[in-house]
PAKE-583616 format. One record per residue: x, y, z of N, C-alpha, C in turn. Coordinates in steps of 0.05 Angstrom, whole numbers, padded with zeros to 5 digits, always signed. Example, Ala and Ser with C-alpha at 12.3 -4.5 7.8 and 13.67 -1.06 7.14 Angstrom:
REM residues 2
+00264-00114+00156+00246-00090+00156+00264-00066+00156+00257-00045+00142+00273-00021+00143+00258+00001+00157
***
This chain:
REM residues 196
+02406+01413+01924+02414+01436+01924+02394+01460+01903+02397+01482+01923+02365+01492+01916+02375+01509+01890+02354+01520+01870+02367+01543+01850+02356+01563+01856+02364+01579+01843+02359+01608+01854+02340+01622+01849+02314+01606+01835+02291+01615+01834+02278+01597+01863+02284+01581+01873+02271+01567+01893+02283+01585+01928+02311+01591+01916+02324+01599+01945+02310+01641+01940+02302+01647+01920+02281+01672+01921+02256+01670+01931+02239+01639+01929+02219+01636+01944+02230+01641+01969+02243+01628+01987+02244+01620+02008+02256+01647+02031+02267+01663+02005+02281+01692+02023+02251+01712+02023+02232+01709+02000+02203+01727+02003+02194+01714+02025+02192+01694+02031+02176+01683+02055+02192+01689+02079+02217+01691+02080+02230+01705+02104+02223+01738+02115+02225+01745+02089+02224+01773+02090+02201+01781+02102+02177+01764+02092+02152+01768+02104+02142+01768+02136+02157+01743+02141+02168+01736+02170+02176+01756+02185+02202+01768+02175+02205+01789+02189+02193+01807+02196+02180+01814+02166+02168+01835+02172+02144+01842+02192+02127+01826+02191+02114+01818+02215+02121+01828+02243+02141+01809+02249+02164+01819+02272+02162+01852+02274+02175+01855+02254+02180+01885+02257+02156+01910+02260+02137+01896+02238+02114+01920+02250+02106+01908+02280+02110+01894+02295+02097+01892+02325+02124+01895+02339+02143+01901+02325+02158+01914+02352+02154+01947+02340+02148+01958+02317+02144+01981+02317+02119+01993+02335+02106+01975+02346+02077+01980+02359+02088+01989+02390+02109+01970+02392+02113+01969+02433+02142+01985+02429+02158+01975+02451+02181+01994+02459+02202+01987+02446+02216+01997+02440+02239+02000+02420+02268+01999+02438+02265+02001+02452+02286+02002+02479+02293+01972+02493+02274+01955+02484+02277+01926+02489+02300+01923+02482+02319+01897+02500+02341+01888+02499+02342+01864+02471+02360+01864+02458+02358+01845+02431+02388+01820+02436+02388+01790+02427+02407+01784+02433+02427+01792+02415+02430+01810+02401+02442+01822+02399+02465+01846+02414+02486+01835+02428+02495+01848+02449+02497+01876+02442+02490+01892+02468+02488+01926+02459+02464+01935+02440+02451+01929+02431+02429+01931+02414+02405+01926+02425+02395+01947+02424+02362+01942+02431+02343+01947+02415+02322+01940+02409+02301+01933+02377+02309+01959+02367+02312+01982+02365+02309+02000+02347+02347+02000+02332+02362+01992+02351+02390+01991+02337+02382+01960+02311+02371+01935+02322+02372+01926+02302+02359+01921+02286+02327+01943+02290+02322+01940+02266+02323+01958+02240+02342+01984+02250+02359+01995+02239+02377+01983+02219+02395+01963+02240+02421+01946+02226+02397+01928+02197+02384+01923+02213+02366+01903+02191+02362+01913+02164+02351+01939+02168+02340+01956+02141+02367+01962+02130+02388+01978+02136+02411+01978+02128+02427+01957+02117+02424+01929+02121+02437+01903+02108+02409+01901+02081+02395+01907+02086+02376+01900+02062+02378+01919+02030+02380+01946+02046+02393+01968+02027+02419+01961+02017+02440+01950+02032+02469+01950+02017+02461+01934+02014+02448+01898+02012+02451+01882+01997+02437+01880+01969+02420+01907+01967+02407+01914+01945+02421+01927+01925+02438+01946+01934+02454+01969+01923+02468+01951+01910+02485+01932+01924+02506+01911+01916+02500+01895+01897+02483+01877+01891+02472+01867+01878+02462+01878+01852+02455+01903+01858+02439+01918+01833+02464+01931+01814+02494+01937+01828+02508+01947+01818+02534+01935+01815+02538+01907+01831+02561+01895+01828+02579+01894+01860+02573+01918+01868+02585+01926+01893+02572+01948+01905+02584+01949+01930+02569+01977+01949+02581+01983+01971+02600+02010+01974+02612+02020+01993+02596+02017+02021+02612+02012+02037+02609+02004+02067+02585+02019+02081+02583+02045+02078+02559+02066+02085+02535+02053+02069+02533+02048+02047+02508+02038+02031+02492+02015+02053+02512+02005+02073+02492+01987+02095+02495+01999+02116+02500+02023+02120+02491+02042+02142+02455+02044+02148+02446+02035+02172+02409+02048+02167+02407+02065+02182+02381+02074+02179+02367+02101+02182+02360+02089+02217+02361+02115+02232+02345+02117+02253+02317+02097+02257+02310+02080+02270+02278+02063+02270+02266+02078+02291+02248+02095+02276+02228+02103+02294+02193+02090+02291+02178+02089+02309+02159+02081+02308+02131+02095+02283+02143+02117+02278+02128+02136+02253+02136+02120+02224+02164+02116+02225+02180+02121+02206+02190+02091+02193+02195+02077+02214+02210+02041+02203+02202+02026+02192+02172+02027+02201+02157+01999+02182+02157+02010+02152+02157+02043+02149+02154+02045+02119+02183+02048+02105+02206+02053+02125+02233+02043+02112+02239+02012+02108+02228+01995+02126+02239+01970+02124+02214+01967+02096+02194+01971+02094+02185+01961+02066+02194+01971+02037+02208+01993+02048+02212+02012+02020+02243+01985+02014+02259+01983+02038+02284+01972+02045+02283+01934+02021+02250+01927+02042+02245+01898+02022+02244+01896+01992+02233+01921+01978+02227+01930+01957+02249+01923+01933+02271+01939+01954+02296+01947+01942+02309+01918+01932+02304+01903+01960+02320+01880+01961+02310+01858+01939+02282+01856+01934+02272+01844+01924+02278+01844+01895+02272+01870+01880+02278+01877+01858+02308+01875+01847+02326+01882+01870+02353+01869+01855+02359+01841+01848+02356+01825+01878+02346+01798+01872+02332+01790+01845+02315+01795+01841+02296+01795+01818+02310+01797+01789+02320+01813+01785+02335+01822+01764+02371+01811+01759+02372+01806+01776+02401+01798+01786+02398+01767+01770+02435+01762+01750+02434+01729+01744+02443+01722+01762+02442+01694+01769+02447+01680+01791+02479+01676+01793+02497+01678+01771+02522+01682+01768+02542+01701+01769+02526+01721+01768+02535+01750+01770+02556+01753+01802+02575+01765+01789+02595+01772+01818+02580+01796+01831+02579+01794+01854+02575+01814+01873+02597+01822+01897+02607+01848+01907+02628+01844+01926+02615+01856+01944+02612+01840+01966+02600+01848+01993+02617+01865+02013+02616+01882+02018+02641+01900+02038+02642+01893+02059+02630+01879+02080+02628+01872+02098+02642+01851+02115+02640+01821+02079+02654+01810+02085+02678+01816+02071+02684+01831+02056+02708+01839+02034+02718+01813+02018+02689+01803+02004+02689+01784+01983+02676+01788+01962+02687+01767+01943+02666+01772+01918+02651+01747+01913+02627+01738+01910+02613+01719+01912+02591+01726+01888+02577+01694+01873+02563+01700+01855+02536+01706+01872+02521+01716+01851+02495+01732+01865+02474+01712+01887+02485+01684+01878+02466+01665+01886+02473+01667+01913+02496+01662+01921+02514+01669+01949+02504+01683+01969+02505+01711+01946+02499+01735+01963+02465+01732+01974+02450+01724+01955+02420+01715+01967+02422+01688+01988+02442+01675+01995+02432+01652+02010+02445+01667+02035+02468+01684+02033+02481+01698+02061+02456+01720+02063+02444+01734+02047+02423+01746+02062+02399+01737+02070+02389+01709+02064+02367+01700+02079+02374+01691+02096+02400+01682+02097+02405+01675+02119+02415+01705+02147+02418+01717+02139+02415+01751+02159+02389+01751+02172+02369+01747+02141+02341+01751+02154+02332+01735+02169+02338+01707+02168+02319+01696+02190+02339+01692+02216+02357+01697+02219+02372+01704+02237+02362+01725+02252+02357+01741+02255+02355+01768+02254+02322+01770+02261+02312+01759+02246+02278+01753+02249+02277+01746+02278+02291+01719+02283+02295+01699+02313+02308+01723+02329+02328+01738+02326+02328+01767+02344+02312+01781+02363+02290+01791+02338+02265+01810+02343+02249+01791+02356+02246+01764+02348+02225+01750+02353+02230+01743+02386+02262+01740+02395+02262+01732+02415+02267+01754+02436+02273+01777+02428+02265+01805+02446+02238+01807+02448+02217+01801+02433+02180+01802+02434+02179+01787+02457+02189+01762+02467+02181+01740+02478+02171+01720+02456+02173+01722+02431+02162+01695+02421+02174+01683+02409+02167+01661+02387+02185+01648+02373+02188+01644+02343+02216+01633+02337+02216+01632+02305+02235+01616+02294+02224+01595+02277+02246+01581+02268+02230+01577+02239+02253+01576+02220+02247+01580+02193+02235+01550+02183+02236+01540+02164+02230+01513+02151+02254+01505+02149+02251+01471+02150+02281+01450+02148+02295+01462+02122+02277+01464+02104+02308+01472+02082+02321+01497+02085+02305+01517+02100+02320+01539+02102+02343+01537+02125+02332+01516+02146+02343+01514+02171+02377+01503+02154+02370+01481+02145+02392+01462+02137+02413+01483+02118+02402+01501+02101+02423+01520+02077+02435+01542+02102+02420+01549+02121+02430+01575+02139+02451+01560+02160+02444+01535+02160+02471+01521+02190+02496+01520+02165+02497+01497+02137+02521+01505+02130+02534+01530+02116+02512+01559+02110+02530+01584+02109+02540+01591+02137+02517+01588+02166+02532+01594+02183+02563+01582+02187+02559+01550+02187+02594+01543+02187+02616+01551+02177+02601+01560+02149+02627+01572+02133+02636+01599+02144+02617+01616+02153+02625+01641+02165+02638+01640+02191+02637+01615+02206+02643+01607+02234+02679+01595+02226+02683+01587+02202+02709+01583+02191+02721+01598+02189+02713+01614+02174+02744+01638+02168+02747+01653+02188+02789+01649+02174+02803+01654+02199+02794+01679+02215+02799+01681+02230+02785+01703+02249+02765+01706+02255+02746+01679+02247+02718+01688+02251+02703+01709+02235+02682+01715+02251+02668+01741+02236+02661+01768+02246+02687+01778+02259+02688+01801+02280+02671+01821+02259+02654+01834+02271+02647+01859+02265+02620+01847+02249+02617+01829+02248+02589+01817+02226+02567+01801+02252+02577+01776+02260+02571+01762+02278+02580+01768+02307+02573+01764+02331+02593+01757+02349+02603+01725+02331+02623+01720+02369+02640+01698+02359+02628+01681+02359+02639+01655+02342+02617+01625+02345+02614+01613+02375+02592+01601+02382+02592+01577+02402+02598+01551+02388+02603+01527+02402+02609+01505+02395+02572+01492+02384+02569+01470+02367+02557+01464+02360+02550+01440+02381+02521+01433+02388+02515+01415+02409+02512+01391+02389+02502+01390+02366+02488+01363+02349+02463+01353+02348+02452+01376+02372+02427+01357+02383+02395+01380+02369+02400+01398+02350+02384+01410+02335+02396+01433+02311+02393+01426+02291+02399+01437+02270+02400+01471+02271+02375+01488+02272+02366+01512+02281+02382+01522+02302+02377+01514+02325+02397+01519+02354+02433+01520+02340+02445+01508+02326+02471+01505+02315+02471+01532+02303+02454+01530+02279+02461+01544+02266+02462+01581+02280+02449+01581+02298+02450+01605+02316+02471+01610+02333+02480+01579+02343+02506+01585+02363+02525+01591+02343+02527+01582+02318+02552+01579+02307+02554+01620+02294+02532+01630+02300+02536+01661+02288+02531+01676+02327+02539+01663+02347+02544+01677+02369+02519+01681+02389+02502+01664+02382+02474+01663+02401+02476+01633+02417+02469+01639+02439+02463+01617+02462+02445+01606+02462+02424+01599+02442+02396+01601+02432+02395+01576+02446+02369+01585+02466+02355+01557+02475+02318+01558+02456+02317+01546+02438+02301+01549+02421+02280+01533+02421+02258+01552+02404+02223+01541+02424+02215+01536+02402+02199+01506+02395+02189+01503+02366+02173+01532+02362+02163+01539+02342+02158+01567+02329+02124+01550+02326
***
């Protein structure tokens, strides 16, 4: 079981990984399709910034209304700066939070300890890093510790009554051949995982 401090370190690493893909995406074609049905890169990157800001607000205050999670229009001119600001807010919020503090997450309509909110945000970060990498024709895979944590939380999300409407696409069955591929499948991605 990871400590809150260990999870924060993994989360920081994941944000740095995602940031490198965000920077590459901002320099290219933002209309590229992504694994997120109906979203191009600009839509996905906007969502990622919104998630960072929403989680940061919820962790800092204990709750944030759904509009706090809305992302800005992602543009080549401003997108990287807005991503960096959202990451700074997110790191600050989790850095100052007590691991046991209750946080309400509007998208799931659940109350969880800050440590669980951090695990869920880590999941969101690495899965969307994979989404962006895939759109760019690249590969991404977190380390095995993070992969196992994400798989565990993906199973919890997929087992919720009604699945995860409005949060992730419907779950696909696990194959049992690769934990990262299975985590992605449980979050609605028919993943052909390539070693990064």
